N, CA, C and O atoms as CSV, one atom per row, in Angstrom:
chain,resi,resn,atom,element,x,y,z
A,1,UNK,N,N,0.962,-1.380,-0.091
A,1,UNK,CA,C,0.253,0.059,-0.068
A,1,UNK,C,C,0.967,1.340,-0.047
A,1,UNK,O,O,1.884,1.644,0.716
A,2,UNK,N,N,0.452,2.040,-0.952
A,2,UNK,CA,C,1.466,3.345,-1.082
A,2,UNK,C,C,1.146,4.386,0.309
A,2,UNK,O,O,0.059,4.441,0.884
A,3,UNK,N,N,2.168,5.045,0.611
A,3,UNK,CA,C,2.116,5.854,1.945
A,3,UNK,C,C,1.457,7.288,1.341
A,3,UNK,O,O,1.529,7.803,0.225
A,4,UNK,N,N,0.852,7.653,2.454
A,4,UNK,CA,C,0.193,9.235,2.161
A,4,UNK,C,C,0.467,10.180,3.407
A,4,UNK,O,O,0.565,9.786,4.569
A,5,UNK,N,N,0.554,11.242,3.054
A,5,UNK,CA,C,0.562,12.170,4.200
A,5,UNK,C,C,-0.567,13.450,3.947
A,5,UNK,O,O,-0.856,13.951,2.860
A,6,UNK,N,N,-1.072,13.789,5.204
A,6,UNK,CA,C,-1.862,14.866,4.881
A,6,UNK,C,C,-1.068,16.368,5.019
A,6,UNK,O,O,-0.509,16.396,6.115
A,7,UNK,N,N,-0.897,17.328,4.433
A,7,UNK,CA,C,-0.047,18.459,5.023
A,7,UNK,C,C,-1.233,19.422,4.865
A,7,UNK,O,O,-1.996,19.596,3.915
A,8,UNK,N,N,-1.148,20.108,6.310
A,8,UNK,CA,C,-1.873,21.503,6.682
A,8,UNK,C,C,-1.000,22.787,6.419
A,8,UNK,O,O,-0.040,22.931,7.176
A,9,UNK,N,N,-1.150,23.481,5.708
A,9,UNK,CA,C,-0.420,24.641,5.617
A,9,UNK,C,C,-0.654,25.502,6.593
A,9,UNK,O,O,-1.731,26.100,6.599
A,10,UNK,N,N,0.196,25.703,7.486
A,10,UNK,CA,C,0.270,26.470,8.829
A,10,UNK,C,C,0.795,27.926,8.741
A,10,UNK,O,O,0.578,28.705,9.669
A,11,UNK,N,N,1.464,28.291,7.669
A,11,UNK,CA,C,2.166,29.616,7.262
A,11,UNK,C,C,0.915,30.766,7.314
A,11,UNK,O,O,-0.279,30.616,7.054
A,12,UNK,N,N,1.700,32.038,7.776
A,12,UNK,CA,C,0.773,32.859,7.145
A,12,UNK,C,C,0.412,33.060,5.837
A,12,UNK,O,O,1.349,32.709,5.121
A,13,UNK,N,N,-0.661,33.526,5.101
A,13,UNK,CA,C,-0.541,33.676,3.926
A,13,UNK,C,C,-2.107,33.203,3.206
A,13,UNK,O,O,-2.984,32.752,3.942
A,14,UNK,N,N,-2.314,33.347,1.854
A,14,UNK,CA,C,-3.644,32.764,1.473
A,14,UNK,C,C,-4.137,31.382,1.406
A,14,UNK,O,O,-5.266,31.007,1.089
A,15,UNK,N,N,-2.896,30.530,1.829
A,15,UNK,CA,C,-3.148,29.233,1.562
A,15,UNK,C,C,-3.286,28.805,3.078
A,15,UNK,O,O,-3.630,27.651,3.335
A,16,UNK,N,N,-2.985,29.840,4.231
A,16,UNK,CA,C,-3.091,29.355,5.482
A,16,UNK,C,C,-4.543,28.386,5.875
A,16,UNK,O,O,-5.691,28.815,5.758
A,17,UNK,N,N,-4.189,27.072,6.336
A,17,UNK,CA,C,-5.668,26.414,6.806
A,17,UNK,C,C,-5.832,25.391,5.725
A,17,UNK,O,O,-6.606,24.446,5.876
A,18,UNK,N,N,-5.099,25.563,4.602
A,18,UNK,CA,C,-5.529,24.552,3.323
A,18,UNK,C,C,-4.934,23.186,3.732
A,18,UNK,O,O,-4.025,23.149,4.561
A,19,UNK,N,N,-5.370,22.191,3.232
A,19,UNK,CA,C,-5.007,20.741,3.432
A,19,UNK,C,C,-4.519,20.154,2.252
A,19,UNK,O,O,-5.065,20.559,1.226
A,20,UNK,N,N,-3.679,19.350,2.127
A,20,UNK,CA,C,-3.291,18.631,0.838
A,20,UNK,C,C,-2.828,17.088,1.096
A,20,UNK,O,O,-2.022,16.742,1.960
A,21,UNK,N,N,-3.359,16.410,0.368
A,21,UNK,CA,C,-3.221,14.769,0.654
A,21,UNK,C,C,-1.926,14.384,-0.610
A,21,UNK,O,O,-2.145,14.546,-1.810
A,22,UNK,N,N,-0.897,13.979,-0.186
A,22,UNK,CA,C,0.391,13.721,-0.927
A,22,UNK,C,C,0.362,12.200,-0.779
A,22,UNK,O,O,0.516,11.683,0.328
A,23,UNK,N,N,0.148,11.414,-1.994
A,23,UNK,CA,C,0.394,10.200,-1.884
A,23,UNK,C,C,1.563,9.835,-3.047
A,23,UNK,O,O,1.743,10.398,-4.127
A,24,UNK,N,N,2.312,8.669,-2.438
A,24,UNK,CA,C,3.775,8.109,-2.706
A,24,UNK,C,C,3.311,7.482,-4.234
A,24,UNK,O,O,2.274,6.839,-4.394
A,25,UNK,N,N,4.102,7.738,-5.116
A,25,UNK,CA,C,4.400,7.352,-6.398
A,25,UNK,C,C,4.535,5.759,-6.554
A,25,UNK,O,O,5.255,5.251,-5.695
A,26,UNK,N,N,4.046,4.988,-7.374
A,26,UNK,CA,C,4.152,3.641,-7.198
A,26,UNK,C,C,6.014,3.506,-7.518
A,26,UNK,O,O,6.894,4.352,-7.684
A,27,UNK,N,N,6.001,2.082,-7.492
A,27,UNK,CA,C,7.755,1.841,-7.190
A,27,UNK,C,C,8.400,2.170,-8.724
A,27,UNK,O,O,9.528,2.646,-8.853
A,28,UNK,N,N,7.544,1.856,-9.827
A,28,UNK,CA,C,8.086,1.687,-11.082
A,28,UNK,C,C,8.288,3.379,-11.382
A,28,UNK,O,O,9.302,3.805,-11.934
A,29,UNK,N,N,7.350,4.117,-11.007
A,29,UNK,CA,C,7.291,5.567,-11.321
A,29,UNK,C,C,8.230,6.101,-10.759
A,29,UNK,O,O,9.080,6.774,-11.343
A,30,UNK,N,N,8.199,5.847,-9.409
A,30,UNK,CA,C,9.134,6.387,-8.557
A,30,UNK,C,C,10.738,6.185,-9.302
A,30,UNK,O,O,11.459,7.088,-9.728
A,31,UNK,N,N,10.954,5.027,-9.297
A,31,UNK,CA,C,12.277,4.504,-9.994
A,31,UNK,C,C,12.585,5.471,-11.271
A,31,UNK,O,O,13.708,5.945,-11.437
A,32,UNK,N,N,11.591,5.705,-12.084
A,32,UNK,CA,C,11.776,6.185,-13.512
A,32,UNK,C,C,12.220,7.819,-13.158
A,32,UNK,O,O,13.109,8.479,-13.697
A,33,UNK,N,N,11.241,8.240,-12.015
A,33,UNK,CA,C,11.430,9.724,-11.786
A,33,UNK,C,C,12.914,9.954,-11.350
A,33,UNK,O,O,13.508,10.960,-11.739
A,34,UNK,N,N,13.374,9.247,-10.734
A,34,UNK,CA,C,14.520,9.780,-10.079
A,34,UNK,C,C,15.688,9.248,-11.116
A,34,UNK,O,O,16.817,9.709,-10.948
A,35,UNK,N,N,15.509,8.465,-11.994
A,35,UNK,CA,C,16.267,8.029,-13.169
A,35,UNK,C,C,16.254,9.336,-13.942
A,35,UNK,O,O,17.290,9.924,-14.252
A,36,UNK,N,N,15.240,9.691,-14.187
A,36,UNK,CA,C,15.365,10.939,-15.103
A,36,UNK,C,C,15.827,12.153,-14.671
A,36,UNK,O,O,16.257,13.065,-15.377
A,37,UNK,N,N,15.698,12.118,-13.241
A,37,UNK,CA,C,16.283,13.511,-12.214
A,37,UNK,C,C,17.904,13.465,-12.515
A,37,UNK,O,O,18.618,14.266,-13.118
A,38,UNK,N,N,18.268,11.967,-11.735
A,38,UNK,CA,C,20.029,11.677,-12.098
A,38,UNK,C,C,20.386,11.961,-13.538
A,38,UNK,O,O,21.256,12.791,-13.802
A,39,UNK,N,N,19.810,11.371,-14.369
A,39,UNK,CA,C,20.332,11.492,-15.948
A,39,UNK,C,C,20.277,13.015,-16.335
A,39,UNK,O,O,21.132,13.533,-17.054
A,40,UNK,N,N,19.307,13.629,-15.853
A,40,UNK,CA,C,19.168,15.123,-15.916
A,40,UNK,C,C,20.605,15.871,-15.288
A,40,UNK,O,O,21.455,16.503,-15.916
A,41,UNK,N,N,20.571,15.695,-14.465
A,41,UNK,CA,C,21.998,16.423,-13.592
A,41,UNK,C,C,22.976,15.779,-13.993
A,41,UNK,O,O,23.953,16.528,-13.952
A,42,UNK,N,N,23.296,14.606,-14.430
A,42,UNK,CA,C,24.744,14.046,-15.272
A,42,UNK,C,C,24.800,14.844,-16.338
A,42,UNK,O,O,25.887,15.396,-16.507
A,43,UNK,N,N,23.595,15.169,-17.437
A,43,UNK,CA,C,23.893,15.853,-18.554
A,43,UNK,C,C,24.276,17.186,-18.570
A,43,UNK,O,O,24.687,17.760,-19.578
A,44,UNK,N,N,24.131,17.777,-17.291
A,44,UNK,CA,C,24.862,19.098,-17.170
A,44,UNK,C,C,26.001,18.847,-16.460
A,44,UNK,O,O,25.985,19.671,-15.546
A,45,UNK,N,N,26.913,18.219,-16.373
A,45,UNK,CA,C,28.216,17.899,-16.176
A,45,UNK,C,C,28.241,17.751,-14.624
A,45,UNK,O,O,29.205,18.316,-14.108
A,46,UNK,N,N,27.488,17.185,-13.860
A,46,UNK,CA,C,27.852,17.054,-12.402
A,46,UNK,C,C,28.121,15.120,-12.503
A,46,UNK,O,O,27.515,14.205,-13.061
A,47,UNK,N,N,29.198,15.202,-11.742
A,47,UNK,CA,C,29.809,13.792,-11.694
A,47,UNK,C,C,28.761,12.878,-10.591
A,47,UNK,O,O,28.550,13.217,-9.426
A,48,UNK,N,N,28.244,11.796,-11.188
A,48,UNK,CA,C,27.151,11.186,-10.254
A,48,UNK,C,C,27.722,9.857,-10.221
A,48,UNK,O,O,27.573,9.143,-11.213
A,49,UNK,N,N,28.514,9.323,-8.964
A,49,UNK,CA,C,29.172,7.678,-9.004
A,49,UNK,C,C,27.926,6.987,-9.147
A,49,UNK,O,O,26.791,7.345,-8.831
A,50,UNK,N,N,28.499,5.532,-9.882
A,50,UNK,CA,C,27.877,4.596,-9.529
A,50,UNK,C,C,26.689,3.924,-8.723
A,50,UNK,O,O,25.632,3.347,-8.980
A,51,UNK,N,N,27.416,4.299,-7.626
A,51,UNK,CA,C,26.656,3.660,-6.339
A,51,UNK,C,C,25.163,4.691,-6.252
A,51,UNK,O,O,24.010,4.398,-5.934
A,52,UNK,N,N,25.686,5.781,-6.616
A,52,UNK,CA,C,24.283,6.846,-6.476
A,52,UNK,C,C,23.346,6.369,-7.626
A,52,UNK,O,O,22.159,6.144,-7.388
A,53,UNK,N,N,23.788,6.240,-8.669
A,53,UNK,CA,C,22.925,5.755,-9.490
A,53,UNK,C,C,21.790,4.889,-9.441
A,53,UNK,O,O,20.646,5.079,-9.856
A,54,UNK,N,N,22.385,3.737,-8.764
A,54,UNK,CA,C,21.367,2.671,-8.191
A,54,UNK,C,C,20.719,2.916,-7.170
A,54,UNK,O,O,19.880,2.091,-6.808
A,55,UNK,N,N,20.891,3.916,-6.549
A,55,UNK,CA,C,20.311,4.543,-5.460
A,55,UNK,C,C,18.826,4.907,-5.225
A,55,UNK,O,O,18.250,4.814,-4.142
A,56,UNK,N,N,18.256,5.356,-6.454
A,56,UNK,CA,C,17.151,6.285,-6.977
A,56,UNK,C,C,16.963,7.302,-5.857
A,56,UNK,O,O,17.944,7.947,-5.485
A,57,UNK,N,N,15.835,7.480,-5.325
A,57,UNK,CA,C,15.490,8.831,-4.612
A,57,UNK,C,C,16.367,9.036,-3.409
A,57,UNK,O,O,16.424,10.204,-3.023
A,58,UNK,N,N,17.152,8.035,-2.647
A,58,UNK,CA,C,18.219,8.177,-1.898
A,58,UNK,C,C,19.201,8.792,-2.600
A,58,UNK,O,O,19.824,9.656,-1.984
A,59,UNK,N,N,19.522,8.567,-3.783
A,59,UNK,CA,C,20.817,8.864,-4.810
A,59,UNK,C,C,20.590,10.271,-5.183
A,59,UNK,O,O,21.525,11.001,-5.514
A,60,UNK,N,N,19.153,10.731,-5.128
A,60,UNK,CA,C,19.003,12.254,-5.191
A,60,UNK,C,C,19.264,13.034,-4.020
A,60,UNK,O,O,19.671,14.196,-3.983
A,61,UNK,N,N,18.985,12.270,-3.064
A,61,UNK,CA,C,19.366,13.199,-1.693
A,61,UNK,C,C,20.719,12.948,-1.239
A,61,UNK,O,O,21.256,13.543,-0.305
A,62,UNK,N,N,21.215,12.086,-1.907
A,62,UNK,CA,C,22.902,11.933,-1.544
A,62,UNK,C,C,23.485,13.015,-2.510
A,62,UNK,O,O,24.337,13.744,-2.002
A,63,UNK,N,N,23.191,13.223,-3.718
A,63,UNK,CA,C,23.720,14.427,-4.704
A,63,UNK,C,C,23.231,15.632,-4.071
A,63,UNK,O,O,23.962,16.622,-4.096
A,64,UNK,N,N,22.247,15.686,-3.578
A,64,UNK,CA,C,21.516,16.845,-3.224
A,64,UNK,C,C,20.620,17.614,-4.127
A,64,UNK,O,O,20.873,18.014,-5.264
A,65,UNK,N,N,19.579,17.747,-3.464
A,65,UNK,CA,C,18.187,18.853,-4.676
A,65,UNK,C,C,19.140,20.052,-5.001
A,65,UNK,O,O,18.923,20.606,-6.078
A,66,UNK,N,N,20.134,20.520,-4.253
A,66,UNK,CA,C,21.148,21.769,-4.924
A,66,UNK,C,C,21.437,21.398,-6.528
A,66,UNK,O,O,21.300,22.210,-7.443
A,67,UNK,N,N,21.813,20.176,-6.666
A,67,UNK,CA,C,22.269,19.932,-8.004
A,67,UNK,C,C,21.418,20.336,-9.000
A,67,UNK,O,O,21.789,20.852,-10.054
A,68,UNK,N,N,20.120,20.080,-8.642
A,68,UNK,CA,C,19.205,20.277,-9.680
A,68,UNK,C,C,19.019,21.840,-10.020
A,68,UNK,O,O,18.252,22.152,-10.930
A,69,UNK,N,N,19.747,22.866,-9.265
A,69,UNK,CA,C,19.796,24.267,-9.748
A,69,UNK,C,C,20.687,24.263,-11.027
A,69,UNK,O,O,20.457,25.263,-11.707
A,70,UNK,N,N,21.544,23.521,-11.510
A,70,UNK,CA,C,22.157,23.459,-12.625
A,70,UNK,C,C,21.467,23.012,-13.766
A,70,UNK,O,O,21.768,23.414,-14.890
A,71,UNK,N,N,20.525,22.174,-13.545
A,71,UNK,CA,C,19.600,21.797,-14.544
A,71,UNK,C,C,18.629,22.758,-15.534
A,71,UNK,O,O,17.632,23.307,-15.065
A,72,UNK,N,N,18.903,22.865,-16.535
A,72,UNK,CA,C,18.186,23.844,-17.312
A,72,UNK,C,C,16.705,23.738,-17.193
A,72,UNK,O,O,16.312,22.583,-17.361
A,73,UNK,N,N,15.725,24.657,-16.940
A,73,UNK,CA,C,14.401,24.559,-16.652
A,73,UNK,C,C,13.552,23.604,-17.554
A,73,UNK,O,O,12.696,22.821,-17.144
A,74,UNK,N,N,13.934,23.802,-18.854
A,74,UNK,CA,C,13.091,22.891,-19.679
A,74,UNK,C,C,13.316,21.180,-19.326
A,74,UNK,O,O,12.536,20.302,-19.697
A,75,UNK,N,N,14.418,20.982,-18.621
A,75,UNK,CA,C,14.846,19.837,-18.236
A,75,UNK,C,C,14.114,19.473,-17.354
A,75,UNK,O,O,13.583,18.368,-17.459
A,76,UNK,N,N,13.817,20.462,-15.991
A,76,UNK,CA,C,13.528,20.431,-14.675
A,76,UNK,C,C,12.122,20.553,-14.545
A,76,UNK,O,O,11.571,20.228,-13.493
A,77,UNK,N,N,11.471,21.002,-15.543
A,77,UNK,CA,C,10.272,21.491,-15.324
A,77,UNK,C,C,9.285,20.090,-15.413
A,77,UNK,O,O,8.404,19.946,-14.566
A,78,UNK,N,N,9.489,19.059,-16.501
A,78,UNK,CA,C,8.546,17.781,-16.309
A,78,UNK,C,C,8.640,17.395,-15.165
A,78,UNK,O,O,7.540,17.252,-14.631
A,79,UNK,N,N,9.806,17.072,-14.316
A,79,UNK,CA,C,9.990,16.532,-13.354
A,79,UNK,C,C,9.599,17.471,-12.040
A,79,UNK,O,O,9.730,16.890,-10.962
A,80,UNK,N,N,9.303,18.354,-12.007
A,80,UNK,CA,C,8.533,19.422,-11.174
A,80,UNK,C,C,7.123,19.090,-11.474
A,80,UNK,O,O,6.476,18.734,-10.489
A,81,UNK,N,N,6.517,19.122,-12.567
A,81,UNK,CA,C,5.189,19.032,-12.651
A,81,UNK,C,C,5.094,17.231,-12.215
A,81,UNK,O,O,4.269,16.938,-11.349
A,82,UNK,N,N,5.708,16.410,-12.663
A,82,UNK,CA,C,5.298,15.178,-11.979
A,82,UNK,C,C,5.144,15.104,-10.533
A,82,UNK,O,O,4.366,14.367,-9.928
A,83,UNK,N,N,5.916,15.894,-10.071
A,83,UNK,CA,C,5.879,15.449,-8.351
A,83,UNK,C,C,4.638,16.023,-7.916
A,83,UNK,O,O,3.938,15.439,-7.088
A,84,UNK,N,N,4.256,17.340,-8.513
A,84,UNK,CA,C,2.598,17.730,-7.862
A,84,UNK,C,C,1.663,17.028,-8.528
A,84,UNK,O,O,0.509,17.336,-8.231
A,85,UNK,N,N,1.837,15.912,-9.590
A,85,UNK,CA,C,0.709,14.817,-9.353
A,85,UNK,C,C,0.367,13.857,-8.199
A,85,UNK,O,O,-0.527,13.011,-8.199
A,86,UNK,N,N,1.311,14.163,-7.136
A,86,UNK,CA,C,1.484,13.290,-5.897
A,86,UNK,C,C,0.446,14.169,-5.137
A,86,UNK,O,O,-0.292,13.602,-4.331
A,87,UNK,N,N,0.329,15.562,-5.339
A,87,UNK,CA,C,-0.449,16.016,-4.389
A,87,UNK,C,C,-2.061,16.509,-4.892
A,87,UNK,O,O,-2.379,16.951,-5.996
A,88,UNK,N,N,-2.836,16.301,-3.835
A,88,UNK,CA,C,-4.445,16.491,-4.238
A,88,UNK,C,C,-4.846,17.344,-3.005
A,88,UNK,O,O,-4.503,17.203,-1.831
A,89,UNK,N,N,-5.763,18.385,-3.649
A,89,UNK,CA,C,-6.451,19.172,-2.709
A,89,UNK,C,C,-7.142,18.325,-2.018
A,89,UNK,O,O,-7.714,17.408,-2.607
A,90,UNK,N,N,-7.240,18.477,-0.470
A,90,UNK,CA,C,-8.166,17.558,0.416
A,90,UNK,C,C,-9.105,18.600,1.058
A,90,UNK,O,O,-8.641,19.684,1.413
A,91,UNK,N,N,-10.143,18.365,1.185
A,91,UNK,CA,C,-11.387,18.977,1.532
A,91,UNK,C,C,-12.078,18.256,2.485
A,91,UNK,O,O,-12.976,18.864,3.068
A,92,UNK,N,N,-11.851,16.976,2.817
A,92,UNK,CA,C,-12.332,16.324,3.952
A,92,UNK,C,C,-11.575,15.332,4.591
A,92,UNK,O,O,-11.894,14.151,4.453
A,93,UNK,N,N,-10.632,15.654,5.257
A,93,UNK,CA,C,-9.133,14.917,5.734
A,93,UNK,C,C,-9.750,13.722,6.317
A,93,UNK,O,O,-10.717,13.677,7.077
A,94,UNK,N,N,-9.005,12.704,5.818
A,94,UNK,CA,C,-9.280,11.231,6.264
A,94,UNK,C,C,-10.367,10.406,5.693
A,94,UNK,O,O,-10.394,9.187,5.865
A,95,UNK,N,N,-11.322,11.090,4.973
A,95,UNK,CA,C,-12.562,10.383,4.226
A,95,UNK,C,C,-12.204,9.978,2.716
A,95,UNK,O,O,-11.720,10.770,1.907
A,96,UNK,N,N,-12.485,8.730,2.464
A,96,UNK,CA,C,-12.324,7.970,1.125
A,96,UNK,C,C,-12.986,9.169,0.315
A,96,UNK,O,O,-13.978,9.747,0.760
A,97,UNK,N,N,-12.439,9.491,-0.800
A,97,UNK,CA,C,-13.277,10.481,-1.851
A,97,UNK,C,C,-12.930,11.885,-1.015
A,97,UNK,O,O,-13.560,12.896,-1.326
A,98,UNK,N,N,-12.166,11.935,-0.204
A,98,UNK,CA,C,-12.286,13.622,0.620
A,98,UNK,C,C,-11.193,14.285,0.097
A,98,UNK,O,O,-10.745,15.184,0.808
A,99,UNK,N,N,-10.551,14.043,-1.141
A,99,UNK,CA,C,-9.575,14.658,-1.783
A,99,UNK,C,C,-9.551,14.619,-3.331
A,99,UNK,O,O,-9.700,13.553,-3.928
A,100,UNK,N,N,-9.375,15.706,-3.925
A,100,UNK,CA,C,-9.461,15.705,-5.536
A,100,UNK,C,C,-8.014,15.969,-6.146
A,100,UNK,O,O,-6.985,16.014,-5.472
A,101,UNK,N,N,-8.100,16.150,-7.638
A,101,UNK,CA,C,-6.926,16.424,-8.329
A,101,UNK,C,C,-6.632,17.956,-8.071
A,101,UNK,O,O,-7.633,18.662,-7.951
A,102,UNK,N,N,-5.475,18.530,-7.976
A,102,UNK,CA,C,-5.184,19.866,-7.958
A,102,UNK,C,C,-5.713,20.603,-9.256
A,102,UNK,O,O,-5.715,20.123,-10.389
A,103,UNK,N,N,-6.176,21.896,-8.870
A,103,UNK,CA,C,-6.459,22.817,-9.856
A,103,UNK,C,C,-5.678,24.128,-9.554
A,103,UNK,O,O,-5.384,24.431,-8.398
A,104,UNK,N,N,-5.384,24.820,-10.522
A,104,UNK,CA,C,-4.280,25.673,-10.741
A,104,UNK,C,C,-4.362,26.702,-9.378
A,104,UNK,O,O,-3.378,27.114,-8.764
A,105,UNK,N,N,-5.819,27.017,-9.057
A,105,UNK,CA,C,-6.209,28.171,-8.099
A,105,UNK,C,C,-5.945,27.373,-6.834
A,105,UNK,O,O,-5.571,28.127,-5.935
A,106,UNK,N,N,-6.015,26.062,-6.452
A,106,UNK,CA,C,-5.817,25.539,-5.240
A,106,UNK,C,C,-4.943,26.187,-4.205
A,106,UNK,O,O,-5.199,26.297,-3.006
A,107,UNK,N,N,-3.868,26.600,-4.847
A,107,UNK,CA,C,-2.201,26.900,-4.435
A,107,UNK,C,C,-2.074,28.287,-4.612
A,107,UNK,O,O,-1.977,28.577,-5.805
A,108,UNK,N,N,-2.039,29.314,-3.797
A,108,UNK,CA,C,-1.963,30.473,-3.898
A,108,UNK,C,C,-0.830,31.432,-3.489
A,108,UNK,O,O,-0.797,32.654,-3.637
A,109,UNK,N,N,-0.056,30.746,-3.031
A,109,UNK,CA,C,1.513,30.901,-2.757
A,109,UNK,C,C,2.569,30.027,-3.120
A,109,UNK,O,O,2.594,28.816,-2.897
A,110,UNK,N,N,3.527,30.767,-3.747
A,110,UNK,CA,C,4.619,30.153,-4.387
A,110,UNK,C,C,5.349,29.208,-3.421
A,110,UNK,O,O,5.774,28.083,-3.685
A,111,UNK,N,N,5.436,30.047,-1.937
A,111,UNK,CA,C,6.264,29.201,-0.917
A,111,UNK,C,C,5.429,27.907,-0.445
A,111,UNK,O,O,5.983,27.063,0.259
A,112,UNK,N,N,4.261,27.784,-0.793
A,112,UNK,CA,C,3.408,26.674,-0.456
A,112,UNK,C,C,3.826,25.449,-1.306
A,112,UNK,O,O,4.211,24.362,-0.875
A,113,UNK,N,N,3.660,25.878,-2.750
A,113,UNK,CA,C,4.284,24.902,-3.865
A,113,UNK,C,C,5.628,24.226,-3.335
A,113,UNK,O,O,5.916,23.080,-2.990
A,114,UNK,N,N,6.265,25.328,-3.411
A,114,UNK,CA,C,7.741,24.695,-2.956
A,114,UNK,C,C,8.028,23.763,-1.597
A,114,UNK,O,O,8.938,22.940,-1.498
A,115,UNK,N,N,6.959,24.112,-0.495
A,115,UNK,CA,C,6.875,23.326,0.506
A,115,UNK,C,C,6.232,22.011,0.386
A,115,UNK,O,O,6.498,21.174,1.248
A,116,UNK,N,N,5.343,21.687,-0.656
A,116,UNK,CA,C,4.766,20.459,-1.073
A,116,UNK,C,C,5.634,19.896,-1.739
A,116,UNK,O,O,5.904,18.738,-1.422
A,117,UNK,N,N,6.220,20.405,-2.665
A,117,UNK,CA,C,7.323,19.514,-3.374
A,117,UNK,C,C,8.597,19.209,-2.587
A,117,UNK,O,O,9.180,18.191,-2.961
A,118,UNK,N,N,9.170,19.908,-1.533
A,118,UNK,CA,C,9.690,19.363,-0.477
A,118,UNK,C,C,9.199,17.996,0.306
A,118,UNK,O,O,9.928,17.020,0.483
A,119,UNK,N,N,7.755,18.111,0.767
A,119,UNK,CA,C,7.143,17.191,1.424
A,119,UNK,C,C,6.801,15.879,0.369
A,119,UNK,O,O,6.451,14.785,0.810
A,120,UNK,N,N,6.946,16.145,-0.990
A,120,UNK,CA,C,6.491,14.926,-1.788
A,120,UNK,C,C,7.946,14.153,-1.873
A,120,UNK,O,O,8.007,12.925,-1.926
A,121,UNK,N,N,8.980,14.906,-1.881
A,121,UNK,CA,C,10.650,14.511,-2.041
A,121,UNK,C,C,10.907,13.374,-0.479
A,121,UNK,O,O,11.652,12.394,-0.463
A,122,UNK,N,N,10.148,13.823,0.575
A,122,UNK,CA,C,10.410,13.479,1.727
A,122,UNK,C,C,9.833,12.357,2.123
A,122,UNK,O,O,10.387,11.559,2.880
A,123,UNK,N,N,8.372,12.167,1.518
A,123,UNK,CA,C,7.707,11.177,1.618
A,123,UNK,C,C,8.246,10.038,0.874
A,123,UNK,O,O,8.261,8.893,1.326
A,124,UNK,N,N,8.847,10.499,-0.693
A,124,UNK,CA,C,9.487,9.131,-1.041
A,124,UNK,C,C,10.843,8.788,-0.491
A,124,UNK,O,O,11.294,7.645,-0.559
A,125,UNK,N,N,11.484,9.791,0.052
A,125,UNK,CA,C,12.793,9.212,0.639
A,125,UNK,C,C,12.848,8.448,1.766
A,125,UNK,O,O,13.693,7.574,1.952
A,126,UNK,N,N,11.649,8.856,2.812
A,126,UNK,CA,C,10.993,7.724,4.010
A,126,UNK,C,C,10.663,6.441,3.302
A,126,UNK,O,O,11.228,5.407,3.657
A,127,UNK,N,N,9.950,6.437,2.506
A,127,UNK,CA,C,9.413,5.387,1.989
A,127,UNK,C,C,10.778,4.199,1.197
A,127,UNK,O,O,10.874,2.981,1.345
A,128,UNK,N,N,11.570,5.041,0.461
A,128,UNK,CA,C,12.744,4.673,-0.054
A,128,UNK,C,C,13.693,3.755,1.099
A,128,UNK,O,O,14.067,2.590,0.965
A,129,UNK,N,N,13.904,4.536,2.076
A,129,UNK,CA,C,15.075,4.473,3.252
A,129,UNK,C,C,14.267,3.588,4.101
A,129,UNK,O,O,15.002,3.068,4.941
A,130,UNK,N,N,12.970,3.187,4.224
A,130,UNK,CA,C,12.113,2.126,5.123
A,130,UNK,C,C,11.908,2.859,6.563
A,130,UNK,O,O,11.654,2.220,7.584
A,131,UNK,N,N,12.064,4.426,6.520
A,131,UNK,CA,C,11.940,5.019,7.577
A,131,UNK,C,C,10.341,5.786,7.718
A,131,UNK,O,O,9.749,6.190,6.718
A,132,UNK,N,N,9.891,5.880,8.825
A,132,UNK,CA,C,8.416,6.128,9.096
A,132,UNK,C,C,8.248,7.663,8.340
A,132,UNK,O,O,9.157,8.431,8.027
A,133,UNK,N,N,7.016,7.810,8.187
A,133,UNK,CA,C,6.781,9.179,7.518
A,133,UNK,C,C,6.991,10.420,8.347
A,133,UNK,O,O,6.978,10.294,9.572
A,134,UNK,N,N,7.198,11.694,7.767
A,134,UNK,CA,C,7.714,12.765,8.799
A,134,UNK,C,C,6.474,12.995,9.272
A,134,UNK,O,O,5.473,12.900,8.562
A,135,UNK,N,N,6.451,13.367,10.704
A,135,UNK,CA,C,5.318,13.975,11.350
A,135,UNK,C,C,5.155,15.458,11.564
A,135,UNK,O,O,4.298,16.078,12.193
A,136,UNK,N,N,6.405,15.944,10.741
A,136,UNK,CA,C,6.360,17.460,10.973
A,136,UNK,C,C,7.115,17.766,10.022
A,136,UNK,O,O,8.085,17.079,9.701
A,137,UNK,N,N,6.660,19.189,9.255
A,137,UNK,CA,C,7.412,19.759,7.893
A,137,UNK,C,C,7.797,21.089,8.038
A,137,UNK,O,O,7.121,21.540,8.963
A,138,UNK,N,N,8.542,21.950,7.592
A,138,UNK,CA,C,8.658,23.063,7.925
A,138,UNK,C,C,7.500,23.875,7.591
A,138,UNK,O,O,7.078,23.840,6.435
A,139,UNK,N,N,6.956,24.578,8.439
A,139,UNK,CA,C,5.750,25.529,8.115
A,139,UNK,C,C,4.907,24.815,7.633
A,139,UNK,O,O,4.455,25.167,6.543
A,140,UNK,N,N,4.403,23.590,8.245
A,140,UNK,CA,C,3.405,22.717,7.992
A,140,UNK,C,C,2.981,21.625,9.012
A,140,UNK,O,O,3.884,21.017,9.587
A,141,UNK,N,N,1.798,21.349,9.263
A,141,UNK,CA,C,1.750,19.878,10.050
A,141,UNK,C,C,1.447,18.788,8.967
A,141,UNK,O,O,0.606,18.889,8.073
A,142,UNK,N,N,2.321,17.673,9.215
A,142,UNK,CA,C,2.260,16.534,8.198
A,142,UNK,C,C,1.630,15.557,9.055
A,142,UNK,O,O,2.235,15.696,10.119
A,143,UNK,N,N,0.845,14.732,9.196
A,143,UNK,CA,C,0.266,13.799,9.761
A,143,UNK,C,C,0.097,12.265,8.896
A,143,UNK,O,O,-0.683,12.406,7.954
A,144,UNK,N,N,0.560,11.089,8.991
A,144,UNK,CA,C,0.192,10.007,8.257
A,144,UNK,C,C,-1.498,9.903,8.304
A,144,UNK,O,O,-2.292,10.086,9.226
A,145,UNK,N,N,-1.666,9.557,7.001
A,145,UNK,CA,C,-3.260,9.609,6.503
A,145,UNK,C,C,-3.430,8.458,6.363
A,145,UNK,O,O,-4.524,8.037,5.987
């Protein structure tokens, strides 16, 4: 069963109080996403050791998300877009069918989008490393769903 977390925006702003459901990608999709991210980084001249290539999301953590800043936007955008497919707007926490696909106006602050991407990565890293899901994310309450 895929892991999920409910992410409550606690920061001041237009998104305060909104809740989002984040669902882990399938193993096949997560492996492909991680490979595309690693190959994007490598195509920009960043040396990635062989053992990192085999580590999937953990490999991305090892080389650091910062290395993605060296990747041209046109290579990074599909990866960022795919991350957001893990996020749903949660209008009724904990209820089956209580979340729906994101619409453009669901998130009104750029900072919220960045924090949601960070939560998506953390959920996948926790799953990959076998750790328990994070119970607190910077600027938000994240609780296992």
